Structures are given as C-alpha cells and as structure tokens.
LUMDRENVEX-692685 format. One line per 10 residues: for each residue x, y, z of N, C-alpha, C. Coordinates in nm, 2 decimals, decimal comma, padded with zeros to 4 digits. Example, Ala and Ser with C-alpha at 12.3 -4.5 7.8 and 13.67 -1.06 7.14 Angstrom:
BEGIN
01,32:-00,57:00,78:01,23:-00,45:00,78:01,32:-00,33:00,78 | 01,28:-00,22:00,71:01,37:-00,11:00,71:01,29:00,00:00,79 .
END
This chain:
BEGIN
-02,00:01,57:02,16:-01,89:01,64:02,11:-01,78:01,54:02,15 | -01,79:01,49:02,28:-01,65:01,41:02,32:-01,66:01,28:02,24 | -01,77:01,22:02,21:-01,77:01,09:02,12:-01,75:01,12:02,00 | -01,76:01,24:01,92:-01,70:01,28:01,79:-01,55:01,27:01,80 | -01,51:01,36:01,89:-01,34:01,35:01,90:-01,30:01,22:01,93 | -01,34:01,13:02,03:-01,29:01,00:02,04:-01,29:00,92:01,91 | -01,42:00,92:01,83:-01,43:00,84:01,71:-01,33:00,88:01,61 | -01,31:01,01:01,60:-01,22:01,05:01,48:-01,07:01,06:01,51 | -01,04:01,10:01,62:-00,89:01,12:01,66:-00,85:00,99:01,71 | -00,89:00,93:01,81:-00,84:00,81:01,88:-00,87:00,68:01,80 .
-00,98:00,66:01,77:-01,00:00,52:01,68:-00,95:00,55:01,55 | -00,95:00,67:01,48:-00,89:00,69:01,34:-00,74:00,67:01,36 | -00,68:00,72:01,46:-00,52:00,69:01,47:-00,48:00,55:01,49 | -00,56:00,50:01,58:-00,53:00,35:01,61:-00,56:00,26:01,50 | -00,66:00,30:01,40:-00,67:00,22:01,28:-00,57:00,24:01,19 | -00,53:00,36:01,18:-00,40:00,40:01,08:-00,27:00,33:01,12 | -00,25:00,32:01,25:-00,14:00,23:01,30:-00,14:00,10:01,31 | -00,27:00,05:01,35:-00,26:-00,11:01,37:-00,31:-00,18:01,22 | -00,38:-00,10:01,13:-00,41:-00,18:00,99:-00,29:-00,21:00,91 | -00,18:-00,12:00,91:-00,07:-00,17:00,82:00,01:-00,29:00,89 .
00,01:-00,29:01,02:00,06:-00,40:01,08:00,00:-00,53:01,06 | -00,14:-00,54:01,05:-00,21:-00,66:01,03:-00,20:-00,68:00,87 | -00,22:-00,59:00,79:-00,21:-00,60:00,63:-00,09:-00,62:00,58 | 00,01:-00,55:00,64:00,14:-00,56:00,58:00,22:-00,70:00,58 | 00,19:-00,79:00,66:00,23:-00,93:00,65:00,15:-01,01:00,53 | 00,03:-00,99:00,52:-00,04:-01,05:00,42:00,01:-01,01:00,28 | 00,04:-00,87:00,26:00,07:-00,81:00,16:00,22:-00,84:00,12 | 00,30:-00,89:00,20:00,46:-00,91:00,19:00,51:-00,78:00,15 | 00,47:-00,69:00,24:00,53:-00,54:00,22:00,57:-00,51:00,36 | 00,68:-00,42:00,35:00,72:-00,36:00,49:00,59:-00,28:00,55 .
00,60:-00,26:00,68:00,49:-00,20:00,74:00,49:-00,03:00,72 | 00,61:00,01:00,70:00,61:00,16:00,65:00,55:00,17:00,50 | 00,58:00,07:00,41:00,52:00,09:00,29:00,37:00,08:00,28 | 00,33:-00,02:00,37:00,19:-00,05:00,37:00,14:00,07:00,45 | 00,16:00,13:00,53:00,12:00,27:00,60:00,10:00,36:00,51 | 00,22:00,39:00,42:00,21:00,49:00,34:00,11:00,46:00,22 | 00,09:00,35:00,18:00,00:00,30:00,08:-00,14:00,33:00,12 | -00,18:00,31:00,25:-00,29:00,33:00,32:-00,34:00,47:00,32 | -00,23:00,54:00,38:-00,24:00,70:00,40:-00,26:00,76:00,25 | -00,16:00,72:00,15:-00,19:00,77:00,01:-00,32:00,75:-00,04 .
-00,36:00,62:-00,04:-00,48:00,56:-00,10:-00,60:00,63:-00,01 | -00,59:00,67:00,11:-00,71:00,73:00,16:-00,71:00,87:00,11 | -00,60:00,94:00,08:-00,59:01,07:00,05:-00,62:01,10:-00,11 | -00,61:00,99:-00,18:-00,65:00,98:-00,33:-00,79:00,96:-00,35 | -00,83:00,86:-00,29:-00,94:00,78:-00,31:-01,06:00,79:-00,20 | -01,02:00,84:-00,09:-01,13:00,85:00,02:-01,11:00,70:00,10 | -01,25:00,67:00,15:-01,25:00,55:00,22:-01,20:00,43:00,15 | -01,24:00,43:00,02:-01,20:00,30:-00,06:-01,06:00,30:-00,08 | -00,97:00,40:-00,05:-00,84:00,39:-00,06:-00,76:00,30:00,06 | -00,84:00,26:00,15:-00,80:00,17:00,25:-00,75:00,04:00,18 .
-00,82:00,00:00,08:-00,80:-00,12:00,00:-00,73:-00,09:-00,12 | -00,77:00,02:-00,20:-00,70:00,06:-00,34:-00,55:00,09:-00,31 | -00,51:00,16:-00,21:-00,38:00,20:-00,20:-00,29:00,08:-00,19 | -00,30:00,00:-00,10:-00,20:-00,12:-00,09:-00,21:-00,21:-00,21 | -00,33:-00,22:-00,27:-00,35:-00,30:-00,39:-00,25:-00,24:-00,50 | -00,26:-00,11:-00,52:-00,21:-00,05:-00,63:-00,05:-00,05:-00,60 | 00,00:-00,02:-00,49:00,12:-00,05:-00,44:00,18:-00,19:-00,48 | 00,11:-00,27:-00,44:00,16:-00,42:-00,48:00,15:-00,45:-00,62 | 00,06:-00,41:-00,70:00,07:-00,42:-00,84:00,18:-00,36:-00,89 | 00,21:-00,24:-00,86:00,33:-00,16:-00,90:00,46:-00,23:-00,87 .
00,46:-00,28:-00,77:00,59:-00,36:-00,73:00,60:-00,49:-00,80 | 00,49:-00,56:-00,83:00,49:-00,67:-00,91:00,54:-00,64:-01,04 | 00,47:-00,55:-01,12:00,52:-00,48:-01,23:00,66:-00,46:-01,27 | 00,69:-00,39:-01,16:00,83:-00,34:-01,17:00,94:-00,44:-01,16 | 00,90:-00,55:-01,08:01,00:-00,66:-01,06:01,00:-00,75:-01,18 | 00,89:-00,77:-01,24:00,87:-00,84:-01,37:00,96:-00,76:-01,48 | 00,94:-00,62:-01,49:01,02:-00,55:-01,58:01,16:-00,56:-01,56 | 01,21:-00,54:-01,43:01,34:-00,56:-01,41:01,39:-00,71:-01,44 | 01,33:-00,82:-01,41:01,38:-00,94:-01,44:01,38:-00,96:-01,60 | 01,28:-00,90:-01,68:01,29:-00,92:-01,83:01,40:-00,83:-01,89 .
01,43:-00,72:-01,83:01,53:-00,63:-01,89:01,66:-00,67:-01,82 | 01,69:-00,77:-01,76:01,83:-00,78:-01,70:01,92:-00,80:-01,79 | 02,06:-00,78:-01,77:02,17:-00,79:-01,86:02,16:-00,71:-01,99 | 02,09:-00,60:-01,98:02,07:-00,52:-02,09:01,99:-00,56:-02,21 | 01,90:-00,65:-02,18:01,81:-00,70:-02,29:01,68:-00,61:-02,29 | 01,62:-00,62:-02,40:01,49:-00,53:-02,40:01,38:-00,62:-02,34 | 01,27:-00,56:-02,32:01,16:-00,65:-02,28:01,11:-00,74:-02,35 | 01,11:-00,73:-02,47:01,07:-00,83:-02,58:01,16:-00,94:-02,58 | 01,28:-00,93:-02,55:01,39:-01,02:-02,56:01,39:-01,11:-02,43 | 01,33:-01,05:-02,32:01,35:-01,11:-02,19:01,28:-01,23:-02,16 .
01,17:-01,27:-02,23:01,12:-01,40:-02,22:01,06:-01,42:-02,09 .
END
C-alpha cells in the first residue's frame, strides 16, 4: 500500500513538475505553458497526452503566428504571401 502511494503521489507529482522544465526549453515554450499542455494532454488523451499535449500547443502556436503574419496590416490571408 505504501509503495502504491509513493508511486502515484510522490513520483507522479515530481514527474509533473520536472517534465515541463526539461521539455519546456526544447519546445521553446514557457514552463507554465508546457506544464498546462502536459496536464491538459493527460486529461484529454491519457498517458499519450504527455507527448500529444505539448505537440498540439506548439502546432497551434505556430499556426497562429503564421496567420498573424499573413494578416498583418489588414490584409487577408490570401494576400499575405
């Protein structure tokens, strides 16, 4: 019983706190954004959300940045080039 508690609570919490710090630099995301992406990914996708959450947040940020650049100065996305 103690081993189950240790594995789920202590190691799980350490993993949720340390993983964003390690992955956040590689993703070029702020630690809080990476943490929320991981927590949200796990809530939506389960264990695979550890990877899918940050990937989807990075993809969304990239698409939003591209859209913002293409529509700068009041242009439409088709005119943005």
